[in-house]
Each structure stands twice: as C-alpha cells, then as structure tokens.
C-alpha positions as CSV (number, residue, x, y, z in Angstrom):
1,Q,6.3,38.5,-7.0
2,Y,6.7,34.9,-8.1
3,K,6.8,33.6,-4.6
4,N,3.7,35.6,-3.7
5,A,1.8,34.3,-6.7
6,S,3.0,30.8,-6.1
7,A,1.9,30.8,-2.5
8,R,-1.5,32.3,-3.5
9,I,-2.1,29.7,-6.2
10,N,-1.1,26.8,-3.8
11,K,-3.5,28.2,-1.1
12,H,-6.3,28.1,-3.6
13,L,-5.3,24.7,-5.0
14,R,-5.2,23.2,-1.5
15,K,-8.7,24.6,-0.9
16,I,-9.9,23.0,-4.2
17,G,-8.3,19.7,-3.2
18,E,-10.1,19.8,0.2
19,M,-13.4,20.5,-1.5
20,A,-12.8,17.6,-3.9
21,G,-12.0,15.3,-0.9
22,L,-8.4,14.6,-2.1
23,S,-6.2,12.8,0.4
24,T,-3.1,14.5,-0.9
25,P,-2.9,18.3,-0.6
26,L,-3.2,19.8,-4.1
27,T,-0.3,22.1,-5.0
28,M,1.4,23.3,-8.2
29,Y,4.0,20.6,-7.8
30,V,1.3,17.9,-7.5
31,S,-0.6,19.3,-10.5
32,R,2.5,19.3,-12.7
33,H,3.4,15.8,-11.5
34,S,-0.1,14.5,-12.2
35,W,-0.2,16.2,-15.7
36,A,3.2,14.8,-16.7
37,S,2.3,11.3,-15.5
38,A,-1.0,11.4,-17.4
39,A,0.6,12.7,-20.5
40,K,3.3,10.0,-20.3
41,E,0.7,7.3,-19.9
42,K,-1.2,8.6,-22.9
43,K,2.0,8.4,-25.0
44,I,2.1,12.2,-25.6
45,P,5.3,13.0,-27.4
46,L,8.2,14.0,-25.2
47,S,8.5,17.4,-27.0
48,I,4.9,18.3,-26.0
49,I,5.4,17.2,-22.4
50,S,8.6,19.2,-22.2
51,E,6.9,22.3,-23.6
52,G,4.0,21.8,-21.3
53,L,6.3,21.7,-18.2
54,G,8.2,24.7,-19.4
55,H,11.5,22.8,-19.6
56,D,14.3,24.3,-21.7
57,S,15.6,20.8,-22.6
58,E,14.0,17.5,-23.4
59,L,16.8,15.9,-21.3
60,T,15.4,17.7,-18.3
61,T,12.0,16.2,-19.1
62,R,13.4,12.7,-19.5
63,I,15.0,13.0,-16.1
64,Y,11.8,14.3,-14.6
65,L,9.7,11.6,-16.2
66,A,12.1,8.9,-15.1
67,S,11.5,10.0,-11.5
68,L,7.7,9.7,-12.0
69,D,7.8,6.1,-13.2
70,T,6.1,4.6,-10.2
71,A,4.0,1.8,-11.9
72,E,5.9,-1.0,-10.2
73,I,5.8,0.7,-6.8
74,D,2.0,1.3,-7.3
75,R,1.5,-2.4,-8.1
76,A,3.5,-3.5,-5.0
77,N,1.5,-1.1,-2.8
78,S,-1.8,-2.4,-4.2
79,L,-0.7,-6.0,-3.4
80,I,0.3,-5.0,0.1
81,L,-2.9,-3.1,0.8
82,R,-5.1,-6.0,-0.5
83,A,-3.2,-8.4,1.8
84,L,-3.7,-6.1,4.8
85,Q,-7.4,-5.7,4.1
86,K,-7.7,-9.5,4.0
87,D,-5.9,-9.8,7.3
88,N,-8.0,-7.1,9.0
89,P,-11.6,-7.5,7.9
C-alpha cells in the first residue's frame, strides 16, 4: 500500500511541478529535501526538523542535514554560470 500511495503522490507532485514550471521533477524526496534545507536555513531547532522528517533519532537528522549543506557548491556553481554567460553573450 505504501508503494502505491508513494507512486500516486509522486505522480501528482510531478504534475504540479510541471504546472509550476520547475526544472527539477517534484517528488516526495525533493519536497523533504527542500523543506529540511529551508528549515535549517531558518535556524529551526534540530528537534523540530527531526520530528518533521519523521526521524527516530536526531543523529539521523544531523547526518541528513550534513548531506544537504550545499551552500559552498551553490556559490561555486553561480560563479561558473556567471563566467559562462559572460563568455557566451
């Protein structure tokens, strides 16, 4: 039942993402990732993020959030994209 519900939700999320013009297909994983990233940026307490993600342990949440810390990579990508745009007007 879980797999069927998950597939149905992902199907509808993808459709919503297309309607919104998102470049990345919207899925439950993308939604969770986005929510956790936004919560971390807003300095939401770890215990709340952990509960929101349904984790049994705050350690699991710490590991998950560590994998989401992409600020440095995002900055590097922005620099590269700006340089490419300058080179290809």
